[in-house]
N, C-alpha and C positions, 0 to 999 in steps of 0.2 A: 504494500500500500504506500503510494508515494504522494498522497494528498488528495484534495477534492477533485483534481483533474482526472483521477482514476475512476471517478463515479459518473455514470450517465443517469440523468433523470428523464423518464419517459412516461407519458400518459398512455394507459392501456385501454383498449376497447375491443369489442368483437372477438374474433378468434384469438388475438394476442392476449386478451384478458382471460378467456377460457383456458388457455394453455398454461396460465400462471396461477390458477386457483390453488393447486397443490402447494406451490411456493408460498402463497399468502397464508394458507393454513399452517404450514411449517413455522413461519415467522410469528404468527399469532400465538401458537402453542408455546414457542420458546421464549418470546419476549414477555408475554403476559404471565408467565410462571413467576416472574420476579415481583417483589413488592412494588406498588400497592395492590396489584390485581390478584396475585397468588393463584392464578388460574391453572387448575389441573386439567389440561386440555384433552379433548376427546375428538379423535379423527372423524368419527361418524357425525358428531354434531357439527364439526367444521364444514364438512361437505354439504350438509343441508343448509346451514347458515349462508355460506358463500354462494351456493347455487341460487338461492332465493335472492341474494343481494345482486348477483350478476344479471338477473332478469329485469331489474329496474332499468327502464330506458334512459334515465338520467344519471345512472351510476357512473362514478369516476374512480379509477384506480391509478395512482401515481406510483411508479416503481423506481427504486434506486438500484442500479446495476453496477457490479464490479466485474467487467467482462460479461460472460453469459449468466453469471449468478445473481439472482435477486437478493440483495442484502437488506432491503427495507421496502416498505410500502405504506401508503396512506390511502384511505378510502373516503368517499363521500357520496351522497345521494339526496334527492329531494326528500324531506322528512315525511311527506305523505306516502312515500314508497317504503318507508322503514317501519320498525316495530311500533305497534300501537302504544306499547308501554312508554315509549319516549314521547309520543305526540300528545297523549291524553292530558298530562299535567299542564302542558303548555296551552292547550285549548282552554282548559279550565281557568287558566290565569289570564285569558284574553288575548293570547298570541295566536295568530293564524298559522297552523302548521303548513298550509299551502304556500306560504311566503318564506319558509325557512329551508335552507340547504344544510343538511345534517352531516357533520364530519364524524365518521366512524373511527376506526383504528388508525393509529400512526405508530408503526413498529419498525425498529431499526436495530440491527445487530450491534452489540456494545462496541465492537472494534471500530465501527464507523461513526460513532457519535462525536460531537464537538467539531464537525466539519461544515456546519451550515445546512445539512440535509434536511433537518427538521423545519427550518425556515422555508426551504424550497417546497416542502410538502404543503405547508400552509398557503404559500403563494399560488401554487398550481391549483389547489382546490378552490381558493377564492376566485381565481380566474375562471375556472369552470362554472362556479356559481353565477358569476356575472354574465357569462356567455349564455346561460340558460334563463336569464332574466330575474335572478334572485337578488334581493337587496339586504338579506340578513343571513349570516352563517352562525351555526350553533354546534356545540359538542357537549358531551356529558363526561364526567369523571367520577370515579369511585371515591367515596369518603371513608377513610379509615381512622380509627381513634389514634391519638398521639401516642398512647401507651400500648399499641398493638404488639403482641409478643414477637411477631416476625418482622417488625420494622427494623431495618438495618441501622447500625450506628452511622451517624453522619448523613442519613437520608435527607435529600433536599427535594421538596415537591416542585412541580413544574409551574406553580402559580405565577411566578415572576416572568417566566418565559412567555406564558400565555398573555399576560398583561402587556408585555412589550409588543406582542402581535396585534394589540388593540382589542382583546377580549376582556369581558368583565363577567364576574359571577352574577347570576340572576338571583337576587336575594330571596330567600325563603322558598325556593322552588326546587323540588327533588322528585325523582322517580325511584323505583326499585327494580333491580334485575338480579336474577339468580344464576349462580354457577357454583361449581365445586372448588373449594380452596384446597391447596396442596396438603394442608394439615387437617382436613375435615373428612368424615366418612361419606358425606353426601352434599347436595346442593343447599345453599342458604342464600337468602335474599340480602343484597347490599344496597345501601343508599347511594344514589348517583345525583350529583349536582350539575347544573347547567351553566355553560359559559356562552355568551352571545356577543356578536360583533355586527354592527350595521355597516354594510359595504358601501363605500362612496363611489 
């Protein structure tokens, strides 16, 4: 790895996207295993989730490639095409899900972090949102207690990074989503908070 020049950022669609779904599943399982998600990934779930995601006509996948290998990816889609669990609390709070472009995962192998790739992921997804006529972008993030037993020493949340990108936490608004943690015998629901940006 000789720097950011070794990485190519490409937006995937159609057949190119379908051919990379297994890579995206691999990245989700590996990256989300770490705190704060602690996701004990399941390949069968990943196939169903990603196949449904890829069927959204407005879905966007931005891949980061080191040669032929996909080392990172970020996803987005119109919120109306995404899970109802994410849209319902927003509608109840007076936000129109049809106007929101939802950012899903942003996953990157640790060896490639700190090179500006995460910034590019946000830029490319915001560009896709504007191209489709959306004026607001939104994502959700898991909320973990400060004293969580698996929280690593020196862990720094991404809040400051997100604020630098122009996103702000939506006060008092949460949803819940279930998955199996690495240290748990089964799925449990986790609170997820929302971050919103109005696109100029």
